[in-house]
N, C-alpha and C positions, 0 to 999 in steps of 0.2 A: 887323585887330587889330594893335597895335604889337608889335614883337619886338626882341630883342637879337641882334646878329650878333657872335659871339665869335671873335676872331682872335688869332693870335700872329705878329707881323710881318705878312707878306703872306699867311700861310696861314689860310684860313677853316676853322674847326673845327666850329661848329655854330650852328643857329638856335634861339632860345628864345622862344616866344610869351609875352606878358605879359598877365595878367588883373588884375582888381581884387583888392585884398588885398595880402599881403606876399610878396615874393620875396627869399629869402636867397641871397647870393652869397659864396662862400668855398671853403675846402678841407675843411671839416668834413662829416661824413656827413649831418648834418641839413640841409644847404643844398640849395636848389632848383637852383642853377647851380653845379656843382663846377668849381673852378679850382685846379689843382695849383701847387706851388712854395713854396720857403722864404720868399719875399717876400709870400706870401698868408696872411692870418690865417684862423683856422677859420671865423669869420663876419666877412667883410671889410666888406661894406656891405649895406644893406637898401633895396630899391626898393618903394615902396608906391603902389598904384593906388587912387584914391578916386572913380572914376567920371568926374571932370572933368579928370583928368590924373595924372601920376606925379611922385613926389619921391624923392630919394635921400638917405640918411644914412650917413656913414662910421662903422664900428664897429671899426676895426682899429688896431693900433699901428704899422702900416707906412704908413698913409695911402692915400687914394683920390684920384685926379686926375679932375677934371671939365673936359674940354676943355683939358687941360694945366695947370690950376690946382689947387692943393691944396684939397680939399673941406672945408668946415667947417659944422657944424650941418646942418639940413635945407635942401635946395635943390631947386627944380623941375627936371624933366627935359623937354626938348623933342625932337621928332624931329630927328635929326642930331647930337645930343649924344653925346660919346664919354667913357666911363669908362676910366681907366687903372688896372689892378690888376696890380702886378708887371709881368711881360713881356706881359701880355694886354690886349686892348682889347675893350670892349663898346660897340657903336654902336647907338643906339636908332633903329629904322627902322619905317616903316609897312609892313604886309604888301602884297604885290602884289595887284592886283585879283582875280586868279583864286584866290589863297590866301585872301583875305578872304572871297570868296563861298563857298568850300568850308567855311571855319570857321563862317560864319554859318549855312550849311545844316546842318552837324553839330550846332551848339549848339541848333538848333530842334527836334531829334529826341529822343525819349525815350532815356535811357541804355540801357535794356534792348534797344531796337531796334538801337542802335549796336553793342552787344556781340553780338547774335545774328546780325546780317546782315552786318556788316563783317568784313574780315579782321583777325585778331588777330596782333600782332607780338611775337615773343619773341627774346631774345638767345641765340645759339648759339656755342659755342667750336668753331672749326674748325682741325684740325691740318693745316698746309700742307706740312710737311717733317719728316722724322725718323720714329722708330717710331710707328706708328699713323696714318701719313699718310692723310688723307681722312676720319678719324673726326670725328663731329659730336657734341658734348655739350651738350644744352640746359641753360641756366642757369635752373633752376626752384627752386633752394634758396638759402638764405641764404649758404652757403659751398660752393664747389667746390674740393676739394683736388687739387693737382697735385704729383706726386712719384713715389716708388717704386711697384712693383707692388702692387695692392690699393687704390690711391687712385682718385678719380673719373677722373683722366686719368693712368694709370700708365706709367712708363718706368723700367726697372731701372737706367738710367744716371744717374738723378736722385737727389737726396737723398730720404730717406723722406718728409719734409715740406718740399718745395722751395719752394712758393708756394701761394697760394690766390686765387681770384677771389670777391669778395664782391658780393652783389647788394643794393644799398641804394637804396630809393625808386625802383626800376626801373632803376638805373644800375649799371654794373660798376666795381668798384674792384679794382685789382691790389695784392696785399700780399706782399712777399718774406718768406719764413720762414727756412729753413736754407740756401738756395742763392742763387746769383747770378741776377738777372732783368734782362733788357734790353728796353727799348721803343724802337723806332726807333734801335737801336744805342747807346742811352745807358743806363748802369747805373741801376737804380731802387733808391733807398735806403730809401724809406718808402712807405706806402700812397698810391696815387695813382689818379685816375680814368683809364680807358682808353676810347678811342672806337672806333667801328666801323671795321674795316680797318686799324687801327694794327698794325704788325708787332711781335710779341712773341717773345722767344727765351729758353728755359731749356735750357742744354746744347745737345744736338742737336735738341731739339724746338722747332719754330717753329709758332706758331698766331696766329690773329686772331679777332676777334669779328665776327659777321654777324647781320643780322636775318633771322629765319625767319618767313614769312607762313603763317598757318593760316586757310584760307578756309572750313573746314567749320563747320556749325552746331554749337555746343557742346551736348553732352548727357552726362549721368552718372546712375547709378542710386543714388548716395549722395553726401552732402556732410557732412563731419565725422561726427557721430553721427546725421544725418538719413538716412532711406532712403525709397525710393519707386520704383515701376515704371511709373507712369502717364506718359503723354506730357507732361503739363503739369509734372510734377515733374522728369522727366529734363531738360527745357528749363531749368527754374528752377535746378537744381543745376549745369548747364553754365554758365549765366550767372554764378552765384555763384563758380564756380571761376575764371572769367576776372577777375571783380572782385577776387578775393583777391590777384591778382598786381599790382594797382595800388595807388596811395597815396591816391586821391581819397576823400572822405567818401561813406558809403553810408547811405541811409535805407531801413529795412525796414518794410514796411507789412503789416498783417494782423490778423485777429481774435485775441482772447486764446486762447492755447494752440496757435497754429499753428507754434511753434518759432522765434520771432524771436531768442531768446538763443542757441539752438543754432546758428542761422545766423551770428550775430555771432561766436561762438567758432570756427566753421568758417572764416570770413573771416580771422580772426587766425591760426589754426593753419595755413592754407594759404598764408600770405603770407611774405615775407622777414622780417617782424617776429615770427615764431613763437617765437623764443627770448627775446623781451622780455615785459614784463608785459601781461596782459589785465585791465583794471579795469572792473568793471560798477557803474553807479550807477543806482538807481531814482529817477528824477526826481519821480515821483508821491508818494514817501515822504519827501521832504525838506521840512522847514518852511521857509517863505519867508525867515525871518530867518537861517537857517543855510545857505542855498544857496551864498553866496560862500565860506564856510568849507569846505564839503564839496568844492567843485570846485577852489578856488584855495588852500586852506589858511589858517592864521592864525598869528600870532606870540603868544608868551606875554604875557598881560595885555591883549590887544587888546579883550576884552569879558569880561563876567562869566562865569566858568566856564572861561576859556581858561588853564588852569594850566600848559600847556606848548606849545611851538611844534609845529605839526602840518602835515605835507604834505597838499596837496589831491589830488584824483583826477587832475588834469592832470599833476602832478609824479610821482605814483606810476606813471602810465602812460608815462612818458618812454621813447621808443624803441619803444613798443608801441601797443596799441589801447585807446581809451577808448570803452566802450559806454554810451550814454545811453538807458536803457530808459524807456518811457512819456514821451518828450520832449514829447508833446502836452499833458501835464498841467502844464507849467511856467507859473507866473504871469507877467504881462507884465513886471514889473521884472526877474525872473530871465532872461527871454528876452533883454532888452536887454544884460545883463551877459555872457551866454553869447555873443551875437553879436559883441560887442566883442572878446572873447578869441579867437574864431575868425578874425575879420578881421585883427587886429593880431598874433596869435601871442604877445602879451605876457601873462604871468601875474604878478600881484602878490598876495602874501598879505594877508589882512585885518590891518590895523595895521602892515604892513611897508612898507619903502621900496625894496627891491631888486626889480628886474624880471627874470624868467627867461623863457626861450623853449623850453619843452619840445617835443620832436619827437613828436607824437601823431597817429595816424590816428583820426578820429572815426567811429564807427558808431552811428547813432541808430535808435530803433524806436518805433512807436506803433500802437495799435489804433484811433485816431481818424481820421476823414476830415479831413486838415489843410486841404484846399481849402475845405471848409465852414467850418472854424474861422477861416480867413483872411477869408472873406466876412463872417463874423459879428463880426470884429474881435477874436477871442480868440487868434489866433496871428499873429506877424509874418511878412509875406511875404518880407522880406529874409533872415530866419533860415531859412525854408523852403528858399529857393534856395541858401543856404549849405550846408545839410545834404543836400539832394537832388541832389547832383552825379550820383550813381548811385543808382537807386531800384529796389527789387524788391518785388513783392507776393507774399506767401506764401499760397497758396490754402487755404481751409478744408477740413476732411476730407470734408465732404459733397459737394464738387466733385471729389473723386478717390476714389470708392469702390473702384476697382481696387487702391489702395494699402493697403486696410485689413488684408488678411491678412498682407502683408509687415510692415507697421508693428506690428500686434498681436503677431506672433511675435517681432519684434525687441525690443519693449518687455518682453514676457514673459521673454525670456532675460536681460534686465538685472535684472528683479525676482528671478528664481530660475532658475539654469541648467537645472533639472529641470522647469520649467513646460512643460506640454503643453496645447495648445488644440485641441479637437476640431473637425472640419469643421462639425458642426452649430452649435457655438458661433460659429464665424466667420460662418456664414450669418445667425445671429441678430444679430451685431454689425453686419453690413452693412445690416440693416433699420433701424438707428438713425441719426438725423441728426446726432448729436454737436454740440450747440451749444457745448460746451466744447472741441471739437477734440481734439488729441493729449493734452492734460492730462486731459480727461475719460476718454479711453480708458485712460490709465494708472491712473486712480482705479478704474475698473471692474475692471481686471485685478488690481489690488492687493486689492480686496475679495474677488474670487474666490479668490485665493491664500490670504488670511488665513482666510476662512470655509469654504473648500471644499477646500483642499489644492492639490497641484501639477497635478491634472488638471482642466482647465477645460471644463465642459459647459454647455449651455443652462440647466441647473438651478442651476448655481453662479454664473451671471451675475446681477448686480443693477444696474439703471440708476439707482437712487436710493440715496443713503447711508442711507436709513431703511428699505430694503426687505429687511433681514436677517430679518425675522419670516417664519414659514412661510407660503407663499402657497398658495392653493387648488389650484394645479396641481402642487404638489410632494408628492403622496401617495407612500407607500412604493413602490407598484406602478410609478408613473411614473419614480421615481428608479432602480428596478431595470432598467426598460426602457432608460433612458438609459445606465446603466453597461454593459449588455450591448452596446448599439450602439457604445460607445467601444471595448470589447474587440474586436469584429468589425472595426472600422476599423483598429485597431492591428495585428491579425493580418494583414490584407490589405496594409497598408503595409509590414510587415516580411517579407512573403512566408513567413509561418509560423515565422520565427526567434524563438523564445520568449525567448531571452536579450535580443534587441534590443527585443522588446515590453516586457519588464520594465524595461529601461533607459529607454525612451521614456516609460513611464507613471510612472517614479519609484517602483516598488514592488519588493519582493523577489521572486525567482523562485518561492519557496514560496507567497507570497501570490497570485501570478499563477496557479499551478497550482490553488489552492483556488477562485479565482473562475471559472476555466475549467470546473472540475468542477461548480461550483454552477449555472452557466448552460448546462450540457450542450455545452460547446464544446471538450472535450478532444481530440476526433477531428477538429476543424476546423483546417486549416492556413491557408487563404486565403479 
């Protein structure tokens, strides 16, 4: 696979692998290859790969050199060509055979396998000299503040807000705030990228960045608002957490109601983009003739009804995450327009002449089997591979019955903090196959809350929205038996603490006393 070798004079700085599509080079946060310096524009040049080769286009006011000559227009790039950008040189090289073999092997494996079995690499700030020597601070957030005591890396000799390290698209940027910052003994005046092992000094504190390798299989019991204790969900949540730290597109697969939008929000909230917008678009609800306007925006007067200029979803999500729900429902013409936007990065409003390049991470979701849709000619294979760089299948509820109690109680507390679900009700829920998954479970609990109050028993559960009519098995005697069992369960769980029982059941203590007396339970503690 071709790659760029970035150098400054005789000093080799880094290797960058090139893939099909667009690679932005410059000093802006949105660039794929960050190159610092006053002679470098925010987006200096763009390299585009189209399958049969690469071409480069200058987009700077400073100019880009191709093999020593000023670049004009679009020109093809060949192996051995050298781009001059300020004091830096980017040389296009072929990967060595062993690197190419490793890349080919990795690209042929599913993203989930790569993330669960391979080592994950994270940036860590390591203090090499001064107060806190030997301390290691993982860079897992958008900003890590360095300054006085109480900051992420505190030193009372520093300014309260001396500097910060920003994590942008997986790379570290050093930003001076109220104090002097030196990199490799040179004063830093503005935000600049820093590379692994570069010496950084703030007062008497010296540090550098290192890569930390995590070889453990990722597991977690929650992700965003999603919860689960089963093995399959712990693995899924661990994979999603690793994916959140990256910038590659994610495709979420799963039946309706499995939590695809919750997973998308978790990917956004757990990423360095968390402070930027999260924009969700339901592709299945957009009329074909309005697709371009919804995603790319339109200018005033561009079509009937366009009474004012409007930003599209890509522009609204700039710097953040664009969630394309039900992407499998897109008609063929819309698929082609979306593919072009993803490949080129160019967004042009309907009726407009200006091209913009919003920095967006795309997360897509579908309940369709896209492989079948591709085989039937209903979904473009090139769009699938553009979206499915990383892919995760969210399992249906029937495949993880061990999660039902945890999930039901978590959903119940969101509906009403006083909602209590009896063990009998949980056992009854576990016997249902939930074709509607988590959404159906939420509906069932909502009906129980509205029609039966904050105590959920088997008698208050209804698995059909039309089953609120009195059923044959809900005679007064059976309801009283169920209520008595609920009281006995609550007394046992609270070890006879009646104040706790009243709180758990959401009733007054006087009401609890009356019910215990009614069922002959006044003398029963556990």
